[in-house]
VOGU-3710 file (C-alpha; in Angstrom, 3 decimals, decimal comma):
1> mklvriygra> -102,162/16,920/-79,665  -104,908/15,803/-82,027  -103,214/12,424/-82,381  -103,690/11,628/-78,689  -107,323/12,813/-78,711  -108,185/10,784/-81,793  -106,390/7,767/-80,340  -108,463/8,018/-77,168  -111,678/8,497/-79,152  -110,973/5,373/-81,172
11> mrflgrdmri> -110,547/3,352/-77,987  -113,768/4,716/-76,477  -115,541/3,748/-79,698  -115,227/0,106/-78,636  -118,187/0,578/-76,285  -119,264/-2,709/-74,727  -116,060/-4,412/-75,863  -114,047/-2,304/-73,435  -114,117/-5,224/-70,984  -112,503/-7,506/-73,558
21> aavlglvnll> -110,038/-4,697/-74,270  -109,186/-4,578/-70,558  -108,528/-8,338/-70,525  -106,294/-7,953/-73,576  -104,487/-5,166/-71,729  -103,712/-7,502/-68,831  -102,541/-10,214/-71,236  -100,248/-7,714/-72,956  -98,833/-6,708/-69,572  -98,009/-10,354/-68,947
31> vaslqfldpv> -96,493/-10,720/-72,454  -94,294/-7,659/-71,937  -93,175/-8,936/-68,537  -92,268/-12,330/-69,953  -90,342/-10,749/-72,819  -88,420/-8,644/-70,334  -87,465/-11,813/-68,485  -85,728/-13,196/-71,608  -82,670/-10,879/-71,425  -82,533/-11,267/-67,627
41> lfgrviqmls> -82,453/-15,069/-67,829  -79,962/-14,969/-70,707  -77,700/-12,700/-68,644  -77,964/-15,076/-65,686  -76,954/-18,009/-67,893  -73,923/-16,098/-69,238  -72,979/-15,032/-65,695  -73,213/-18,650/-64,559  -71,082/-19,874/-67,467  -68,453/-17,161/-66,919
51> gsasadpatl> -67,774/-18,603/-63,438  -68,153/-22,272/-64,423  -64,387/-22,994/-64,273  -64,310/-22,736/-60,486  -67,869/-24,033/-59,813  -68,877/-27,484/-58,599  -70,155/-29,472/-61,637  -73,199/-30,823/-59,771  -74,164/-27,367/-58,559  -73,543/-25,958/-62,040
61> whdaarllgl> -75,848/-28,515/-63,665  -78,496/-27,970/-61,013  -78,448/-24,179/-61,508  -78,401/-24,587/-65,307  -81,390/-26,952/-65,233  -83,299/-24,533/-62,985  -82,571/-21,530/-65,229  -83,297/-23,392/-68,461  -86,523/-24,849/-67,016  -87,650/-21,386/-65,936
71> waavgitgiv> -86,700/-20,010/-69,361  -88,731/-22,750/-71,099  -91,739/-22,025/-68,874  -91,472/-18,323/-69,686  -91,330/-19,102/-73,420  -94,319/-21,463/-73,371  -96,400/-19,045/-71,302  -95,494/-16,226/-73,693  -96,584/-18,304/-76,686  -99,951/-19,100/-75,063
81> cnifsslhae> -100,513/-15,441/-74,159  -99,618/-14,319/-77,690  -102,062/-16,826/-79,210  -104,825/-15,601/-76,889  -104,019/-11,958/-77,610  -103,860/-12,419/-81,397  -107,067/-14,444/-81,591  -109,195/-12,084/-79,530  -107,629/-8,943/-80,995  -108,552/-10,170/-84,497
91> rlahrnrlaa> -112,128/-10,891/-83,441  -112,487/-7,611/-81,575  -111,146/-5,601/-84,527  -113,289/-7,326/-87,171  -116,443/-7,150/-85,054  -116,031/-3,489/-84,235  -115,064/-2,487/-87,777  -118,429/-3,753/-88,996  -120,156/-2,173/-85,993  -118,472/1,172/-86,748
101> msryyahvls> -119,638/1,025/-90,377  -123,173/0,180/-89,245  -123,240/3,062/-86,763  -121,891/5,483/-89,370  -124,364/4,280/-92,014  -127,379/4,521/-89,701  -126,276/7,937/-88,426  -125,782/9,412/-91,914  -129,138/8,064/-93,108  -130,835/9,749/-90,139
111> lppsfhgdah> -129,335/13,178/-90,857  -131,660/15,720/-92,511  -131,343/17,345/-95,975  -129,483/20,290/-94,437  -126,545/17,903/-93,913  -126,793/16,002/-97,190  -127,111/19,215/-99,171  -123,567/20,142/-98,149  -122,065/16,634/-98,035  -121,066/14,798/-101,206
121> sgrlmkvmls> -122,196/11,170/-101,335  -118,834/10,070/-102,776  -117,030/11,813/-99,932  -119,305/10,210/-97,336  -118,590/6,749/-98,762  -114,832/7,416/-98,805  -114,934/8,661/-95,203  -116,910/5,606/-94,039  -114,639/3,041/-95,698  -111,313/4,699/-94,890
131> gadalfwlwl> -112,395/5,524/-91,323  -113,630/1,996/-90,592  -110,471/0,465/-92,100  -108,291/2,802/-90,032  -110,145/1,857/-86,840  -109,789/-1,844/-87,668  -106,051/-1,501/-88,194  -105,626/0,579/-85,021  -107,520/-1,852/-82,780  -105,873/-4,946/-84,250
141> tffrdqlstf> -102,312/-3,608/-84,187  -102,632/-2,008/-80,768  -104,047/-5,015/-78,930  -102,038/-7,623/-80,843  -98,616/-5,948/-80,938  -98,212/-2,407/-79,683  -99,808/-2,432/-76,248  -97,045/-4,699/-74,925  -94,497/-2,264/-76,416  -95,978/0,675/-74,530
151> vaalvllplt> -96,163/-1,400/-71,342  -92,502/-2,359/-71,759  -91,380/1,218/-72,364  -93,517/2,944/-69,739  -93,786/0,368/-66,945  -91,011/-2,205/-67,163  -88,143/-0,048/-68,446  -87,970/1,985/-65,197  -87,648/-1,306/-63,295  -84,269/-1,876/-64,953
161> lflnwrlalc> -82,982/0,854/-62,637  -83,007/-1,782/-59,878  -80,762/-4,084/-61,932  -78,100/-1,507/-62,758  -79,142/2,119/-62,727  -76,143/3,298/-64,748  -76,847/0,994/-67,673  -80,584/1,586/-67,283  -80,085/5,331/-67,784  -78,607/4,620/-71,234
171> livlvvlfcv> -81,755/2,795/-72,254  -84,058/5,456/-70,793  -82,190/8,241/-72,603  -82,537/6,245/-75,841  -86,317/5,903/-75,409  -86,745/9,576/-74,489  -84,800/10,693/-77,571  -86,941/8,435/-79,741  -90,162/9,866/-78,292  -88,976/13,463/-78,687
181> ltvavilrte> -87,989/12,819/-82,306  -91,341/11,208/-83,119  -93,342/14,040/-81,522  -91,246/16,653/-83,354  -91,889/14,982/-86,718  -95,620/14,684/-86,003  -95,851/18,396/-85,181  -93,804/19,247/-88,272  -95,918/17,217/-90,715  -99,421/17,325/-89,207
191> agqqaaqkfq> -100,757/20,151/-91,425  -99,275/18,612/-94,584  -100,884/15,242/-93,946  -104,292/16,814/-93,320  -104,018/18,734/-96,602  -103,052/15,530/-98,434  -106,037/13,702/-96,923  -108,367/16,536/-97,945  -107,312/16,102/-101,566  -107,590/12,309/-101,252
201> vqlagtaqda> -111,247/12,734/-100,273  -111,700/15,259/-103,089  -110,428/12,629/-105,519  -113,220/10,260/-104,487  -115,851/12,987/-104,761  -114,673/14,092/-108,206  -114,609/10,534/-109,528  -118,068/9,787/-108,132  -119,455/12,975/-109,691  -118,169/12,110/-113,151
211> lanvtvvqsf> -119,152/8,433/-112,986  -122,675/9,236/-111,766  -123,109/11,698/-114,643  -121,112/9,879/-117,320  -123,759/10,631/-119,972  -123,320/14,374/-119,443  -119,526/13,999/-119,493  -119,656/12,151/-122,813  -122,360/14,318/-124,396  -120,493/17,554/-123,678
221> trlgaetrlf> -117,087/16,060/-124,630  -115,743/16,534/-121,121  -113,536/13,435/-121,113  -110,288/15,363/-121,449  -111,352/18,114/-119,030  -112,478/15,672/-116,345  -109,276/13,662/-116,725  -107,205/16,836/-116,351  -109,224/17,881/-113,291  -108,590/14,466/-111,714
231> gdivqqvith> -104,891/14,731/-112,594  -104,653/18,193/-111,011  -106,032/16,828/-107,739  -103,602/13,887/-107,913  -100,776/16,408/-108,259  -102,010/18,258/-105,176  -101,951/14,981/-103,225  -98,364/14,369/-104,293  -97,304/17,950/-103,518  -98,551/17,733/-99,939
241> qfpvltwwav> -97,763/14,052/-99,308  -94,119/13,825/-100,409  -92,649/16,224/-97,788  -94,460/14,242/-95,100  -93,033/10,987/-96,441  -89,532/12,499/-96,457  -89,670/13,387/-92,754  -90,918/9,950/-91,766  -88,242/8,295/-93,897  -85,637/10,234/-91,897
251> vnvmtkaast> -87,177/8,996/-88,644  -87,164/5,430/-89,954  -83,461/5,591/-90,863  -82,519/7,163/-87,525  -84,476/4,514/-85,625  -82,632/1,707/-87,389  -79,284/3,436/-86,781  -80,177/3,732/-83,110  -79,966/-0,057/-82,730  -76,253/-0,100/-83,543
261> iavisiviig> -75,590/3,025/-81,471  -77,436/1,605/-78,451  -75,594/-1,742/-78,478  -72,193/-0,061/-78,903  -73,011/2,363/-76,082  -73,996/-0,469/-73,749  -70,780/-2,383/-74,580  -68,542/0,660/-74,010  -70,254/1,870/-70,840  -70,628/-1,694/-69,565
271> tvlhiqgqas> -66,939/-2,407/-70,125  -65,942/0,711/-68,192  -68,308/-0,186/-65,361  -67,084/-3,803/-65,350  -63,461/-2,663/-65,021  -64,555/-0,499/-62,073  -66,477/-3,396/-60,544  -69,854/-1,706/-61,038  -71,329/-4,154/-63,577  -71,006/-7,903/-64,051
281> vgeivtfmgf> -70,690/-9,689/-67,391  -74,215/-11,036/-66,962  -75,610/-7,522/-66,416  -73,848/-6,254/-69,531  -75,295/-9,123/-71,598  -78,741/-8,528/-70,034  -78,721/-4,846/-70,969  -77,477/-5,629/-74,466  -80,544/-7,875/-74,762  -82,747/-5,092/-73,384
291> atmliarlds> -81,275/-2,644/-75,905  -81,786/-4,984/-78,864  -85,334/-5,818/-77,802  -86,251/-2,189/-77,116  -84,882/-0,979/-80,437  -86,911/-3,640/-82,261  -89,948/-2,623/-80,242  -89,375/1,071/-80,825  -88,912/0,455/-84,529  -92,277/-1,297/-84,556
301> amgfcaklff> -93,802/1,487/-82,441  -92,432/4,102/-84,823  -94,100/2,316/-87,719  -97,324/2,203/-85,718  -97,142/5,930/-84,906  -96,352/6,771/-88,527  -99,294/4,712/-89,809  -101,583/6,216/-87,179  -100,387/9,663/-88,175  -101,222/9,013/-91,844
311> empglieffa> -104,632/7,627/-90,887  -105,430/10,483/-88,486  -107,076/12,871/-91,009  -109,393/10,077/-92,129  -110,306/9,297/-88,525  -110,906/13,003/-87,845  -113,348/13,156/-90,773  -115,025/9,916/-89,679  -115,632/11,212/-86,168  -116,674/14,639/-87,515
321> vmdakstvpe> -119,489/12,966/-89,460  -120,423/10,890/-86,416  -120,597/14,110/-84,369  -122,890/15,869/-86,870  -126,161/16,787/-85,164  -129,617/16,685/-86,670  -131,399/20,000/-87,159  -134,624/18,215/-86,180  -133,684/16,311/-83,004  -136,278/14,028/-81,531
331> kpgakpllrg> -137,648/15,286/-78,231  -136,756/13,083/-75,219  -139,752/10,933/-74,435  -141,414/11,593/-77,802  -144,455/9,373/-78,380  -145,560/7,687/-81,599  -148,000/9,653/-83,712  -151,511/8,331/-83,149  -152,763/7,433/-86,580  -156,005/9,254/-87,333
341> pgevvfedvg> -158,014/10,339/-90,366  -155,249/12,668/-91,595  -156,154/16,262/-90,728  -153,231/18,657/-91,256  -153,094/22,142/-89,719  -150,477/24,862/-90,295  -150,737/27,573/-87,636  -148,825/30,819/-88,401  -145,826/28,834/-89,632  -142,638/30,763/-90,360
351> faypggppil> -139,263/29,482/-91,486  -135,827/30,683/-92,566  -132,676/28,694/-93,275  -129,887/29,401/-90,750  -128,421/32,799/-91,531  -130,782/33,326/-94,484  -133,860/35,454/-95,269  -137,398/34,301/-94,368  -138,710/31,521/-96,638  -142,174/31,189/-95,085
361> sdvsftahpg> -144,122/33,800/-93,128  -147,421/33,346/-91,257  -148,589/30,363/-93,328  -151,913/29,077/-91,981  -154,352/26,578/-93,483  -156,259/23,408/-92,625  -156,411/20,303/-94,804  -159,394/18,208/-93,785  -159,252/14,393/-94,002  -159,552/13,156/-97,577
371> qsialvgqtg> -159,201/16,652/-99,040  -156,813/17,474/-101,888  -154,794/20,680/-101,502  -152,710/22,074/-104,354  -149,736/24,359/-103,736  -148,846/26,584/-106,695  -146,578/29,546/-107,278  -143,298/30,563/-108,844  -140,099/28,650/-108,109  -138,816/29,640/-104,661
381> agkstamaml> -142,225/30,749/-103,404  -142,083/28,284/-100,473  -144,256/25,350/-101,644  -141,643/22,604/-101,335  -140,351/24,057/-98,067  -143,844/23,842/-96,556  -144,119/20,173/-97,528  -140,593/19,460/-96,274  -141,680/20,843/-92,907  -144,768/18,601/-92,942
391> qrlwdpaggr> -142,333/15,652/-93,110  -140,267/17,394/-90,409  -137,170/17,725/-92,536  -137,065/21,186/-90,953  -138,755/22,654/-87,886  -140,736/25,911/-87,983  -139,002/29,041/-86,747  -142,436/30,194/-85,609  -145,899/28,671/-85,281  -146,589/24,942/-85,361
401> ilidgqdlrd> -147,773/22,096/-87,590  -150,341/19,566/-86,370  -151,476/16,193/-87,666  -154,735/15,060/-86,108  -154,145/17,583/-83,309  -150,592/16,403/-82,509  -147,620/18,786/-82,791  -144,992/17,237/-85,062  -142,230/18,145/-82,599  -143,856/15,981/-79,909
411> vtleslrati> -143,924/12,707/-81,859  -141,248/10,307/-83,063  -139,818/10,912/-86,520  -140,350/7,306/-87,571  -144,050/7,308/-86,726  -144,525/10,702/-88,398  -142,911/9,681/-91,670  -144,745/6,348/-91,640  -147,960/8,406/-91,814  -146,912/10,307/-94,949
421> gvvfqeamll> -146,389/8,937/-98,440  -144,452/10,868/-101,066  -144,334/10,538/-104,846  -141,447/12,659/-106,113  -140,784/14,155/-109,535  -138,004/11,564/-109,818  -139,074/8,093/-108,748  -135,777/7,605/-106,834  -135,496/3,869/-107,292  -132,654/1,908/-105,733
431> nrsirdnlli> -130,357/-0,300/-107,807  -132,249/-3,389/-106,717  -135,039/-5,557/-108,073  -138,517/-4,218/-108,797  -139,794/-6,296/-105,888  -137,244/-4,862/-103,442  -138,090/-1,311/-104,511  -141,795/-1,916/-103,978  -141,305/-3,557/-100,583  -139,775/-0,305/-99,295
441> gkpdateael> -143,406/0,797/-98,976  -144,343/-2,250/-96,905  -141,560/-4,775/-96,127  -143,989/-7,496/-94,999  -146,354/-7,195/-97,973  -147,652/-10,461/-99,413  -147,375/-11,347/-103,098  -151,100/-10,687/-103,504  -150,780/-7,223/-101,922  -147,795/-6,475/-104,119
451> eqacrmadah> -149,606/-7,397/-107,322  -152,806/-5,589/-106,286  -150,879/-2,359/-105,677  -149,165/-2,683/-109,063  -152,493/-3,283/-110,840  -153,966/-0,197/-109,162  -150,904/1,770/-110,284  -151,197/0,408/-113,848  -147,781/-1,218/-113,472  -148,443/-4,971/-113,259
461> dfilrqpqgy> -148,545/-5,608/-117,013  -145,269/-3,888/-117,877  -143,560/-5,591/-114,910  -144,537/-9,022/-116,267  -142,986/-8,074/-119,609  -139,597/-7,525/-117,931  -136,971/-10,323/-118,301  -137,331/-11,579/-114,709  -140,689/-10,011/-113,894  -140,789/-8,651/-110,363
471> dtmvgergat> -137,202/-9,830/-109,794  -135,770/-7,704/-112,622  -132,988/-5,333/-111,567  -133,861/-1,719/-112,403  -130,306/-0,295/-112,549  -128,994/2,806/-110,830  -131,933/5,190/-110,212  -134,125/2,906/-112,348  -132,086/3,552/-115,497  -133,430/0,449/-117,327
481> lsggqrqrla> -137,041/1,713/-117,120  -138,825/4,587/-118,836  -139,922/7,684/-116,926  -143,555/6,587/-116,889  -142,657/3,098/-115,682  -140,539/4,499/-112,869  -143,361/6,803/-111,749  -145,910/3,991/-111,748  -143,582/1,925/-109,556  -143,297/4,911/-107,201
491> iarallkdpp> -147,100/5,113/-107,054  -147,373/1,373/-106,367  -144,789/1,785/-103,602  -146,909/4,519/-102,023  -150,072/2,403/-102,375  -148,374/-0,406/-100,462  -147,434/1,996/-97,697  -151,112/3,026/-97,467  -150,526/6,362/-95,680  -153,394/8,644/-94,628
501> ilildeatsa> -151,456/11,677/-95,919  -149,954/11,930/-99,399  -147,565/14,423/-101,014  -147,310/14,556/-104,826  -144,190/16,589/-105,548  -144,298/17,444/-109,264  -145,131/13,783/-109,810  -145,936/14,124/-113,537  -144,017/17,219/-114,644  -141,192/15,243/-116,300
511> ldaatearva> -143,529/13,088/-118,425  -144,894/13,508/-121,920  -148,625/14,081/-122,367  -149,542/10,481/-123,176  -147,509/9,035/-120,293  -148,790/11,753/-117,960  -152,387/10,781/-118,700  -151,642/7,153/-117,847  -149,802/8,049/-114,623  -152,567/10,521/-113,697
521> ralrtlmqgr> -155,090/7,673/-113,663  -152,885/5,770/-111,226  -152,501/8,894/-109,088  -156,255/9,349/-108,838  -156,482/5,796/-107,523  -153,749/6,550/-104,995  -155,419/9,775/-103,811  -158,778/8,222/-102,990  -159,603/8,657/-99,299  -156,269/10,349/-98,457
531> ttfiiahrls> -155,404/13,886/-97,460  -153,336/14,876/-100,494  -150,972/17,769/-101,143  -150,102/18,455/-104,780  -147,065/20,592/-105,618  -147,338/21,554/-109,255  -146,035/24,027/-111,798  -148,364/22,704/-114,489  -151,613/24,317/-113,416  -153,635/21,880/-115,497
541> tvrdadeilv> -152,751/19,151/-112,984  -154,458/20,977/-110,089  -157,816/21,645/-111,752  -159,618/19,036/-109,654  -158,069/20,002/-106,274  -160,531/20,819/-103,488  -158,508/23,894/-102,594  -155,580/25,698/-104,212  -153,063/27,672/-102,138  -151,172/30,297/-104,127
551> fengrvverg> -147,722/30,974/-102,623  -145,744/34,132/-103,254  -142,651/35,259/-101,339  -143,314/32,690/-98,621  -146,939/33,682/-98,000  -150,306/32,290/-99,050  -151,706/35,180/-101,084  -154,801/33,451/-102,518  -156,868/30,355/-101,794  -159,930/28,716/-103,300
561> nfeallalgg> -160,874/26,208/-106,001  -159,810/26,493/-109,636  -162,897/28,300/-110,951  -163,119/30,687/-107,995  -159,460/31,738/-108,309  -159,807/32,253/-112,064  -162,885/34,411/-111,489  -160,970/36,404/-108,872  -158,604/37,584/-111,578  -155,643/37,743/-109,193
571> rfaelvatql> -152,243/36,110/-109,007  -153,505/32,628/-109,888  -155,300/33,925/-112,968  -152,028/35,593/-114,033  -150,143/32,302/-113,641  -152,736/30,473/-115,757  -152,625/33,179/-118,430  -148,809/33,035/-118,476  -148,795/29,270/-119,008  -151,457/29,458/-121,727
581> aaapqpraae> -149,487/32,160/-123,516  -146,321/30,041/-123,321  -148,049/26,959/-124,777  -147,127/26,226/-128,410  -149,770/27,296/-130,930  -150,736/25,070/-133,864  -149,352/26,242/-137,212  -151,781/27,541/-139,823  -152,381/25,346/-142,833  -150,446/26,380/-145,889
//
């Protein structure tokens, strides 16, 4: 059953805390043993009192003192063990919940775009929070309460056969029936609960989508439609969840009824056995105590199993994300990239997405240190894919890519990406202060380095005009800043990083002409002395490139500088002519 596998996986997730878990297991064994002694000692006291009329008073008091002293010792020891178990179970659960979230967070951040393209950020957040909370509850409840229940049912219950096997069989039959009923309900409702969880996750994704794009929702009067969509998903949750809840409610009622049935059964069977001389009054009282304690324990265990069952789909999704593999795994023993002048070589590089047509075919070129290379072509020609492979977001299906003579697949990802700076079309600022966003480029940068980079990027003056200067919060994705301001911060961030290789991915295409001119000056400062790749649709932005690579259908069909390609009259000249023809013409004077 999936429940058992997920349960085992959750326990293995404790890692180094397994030794503490083992100690807690031993403590729970002791707790269960002490709790089992309670009914035995109570039965002995009743047996002693039932024969007190004919017993010697001195002997009676001596035996009573011995039993009550032992009972007190058992109680005190049980209290101490429970305190120890509760304290360390709480600490273990809290510590490992945070560790699980950290592991999940680091793992998801390390996964390549092929994963994030299919995974919704709202869903990933929901899976992380619900999965970590479920693990916390499981660890805490198991080690604090339920482990002693399982020990009592699986280890100590069979020992009652040595006290009175006839009465013991009644208890064992009761436990077996409970287990069979619980397993049957789990099998009956497993698919329904997974469907309900799927729609629960979909709720989070839908809400995150609408909230992240609230301007679009409001502008296109989608308020009613989005609310209805959310309501439809809520209805799906209810449709799949209610039958599951009904089955577990039946189990809950039957478990509570079992307490009365068990006690009555013990009394009836015990009375018959007592009349036949096969059970004493003390044994009957002992087994009544066992029955009451076991029913309470089983009721608690049923609640635990039900909760675990409802949490199982979330845990399955959590572990599924943790099991996701990178499409660009780091080679065992990979060495850091030796930082050099920044020569980049593509040798017969080919690429296709899994199961898709070829995106790149036989792409070969060399970018010498300090050279600027422009990549132009229609959308889908392969420009961005080539630059994604330079950052090793994907690996070539054929050929290889070298930086300063080192194959990208032989070096560590961290050292490779530390060598490359990227300025995107969208600045991609975090909802933090301006300072924090800049320090992403160089976390240990001094204040002087920070300000120098901002001056070079033509950003220092507008930053000082902000309410809190460098400590001003920029909002989600830099929403409080203009497009030009965001781009200049992105350029300053790249200047702080000081990489030998630079990628400008449509860095000015979303700006107006005046802002573009200002950002272009900052970009020229950034490009000085770096091997630079410029992805551009606006051909005017690549006029000064040392070499232009014209991509078409995943191949480099032309190469040369701006004037040479225009004189060639080929594909590049056609692209330039198309853009000039599409440019708005001034109106004639009336």
